[in-house]
N, C-alpha and C positions, 0 to 999 in steps of 0.2 A: 506494500501499500504508500501509493508519495503522496503525502500532502503541499500540496501547494497556494499558488496565492491567484488566481485568473479576475483577472479583474477588479481585484481589490476586496477575492471576497475571498472567501475559503472556500476549494474540493480536492477532495480525495479524488487520484483516481488507482483500479489495480491493477499492479507492475509493472513494466515495462510498457511507457507509452511514448508511439515519438510523436508530435510536433504537430504533421499528419493525423494520425490516430486522435489526440486531441479533436483535432478540427474537426472528423466525422464525426464522433460523440456528440459534439454541438453541437451540431446540423449545421455548418457555416463552410462545405465544400462544394466549388464554385464561385463562391460571392469575395467579392473583391476586398481580402482582407490584410492589416502588416500584422505580426506578429511581431515579438518585442519578450523577450528573456534576459532576466539580470539587466536593461539596458540596452543592452545588443538586439539588434532588427537580425532577423533570420529570414532569411531571403528566401520568396518561394521553393527555388533546384535544393533548396535545400529538406524541408519539411519533413521526406520520406527516411532523411535521413539525424536531424536531430534527437536525441535523446531526452524525457522530458526528466526532470532530477529530484528526487525529493526536497520541497524545503524552497524550488522555483517561485520568483514574480516571471507569471506571462503579463502582460497587454495584447491586444486582442483591439485591434482599432477596424472598422469598417468604412469601406469610404463611400461616400457620397454626392451625388452627381448634382448639379443645378443649372440655371444658368437665367 
């Protein structure tokens, strides 16, 4: 079990989880989002490789279009 902070709220994750798996778990796949872990941006090309660790602080920001 991993205890992480996602957008300021505590969240428990089961076992080893990648950024991609977290995005899927939160039903955010296919959306225009940016992920930051402990102050570092995680490029979309790395989402399937980057493992989330216990205690990580994760920020997920969605792009909003307008005009």
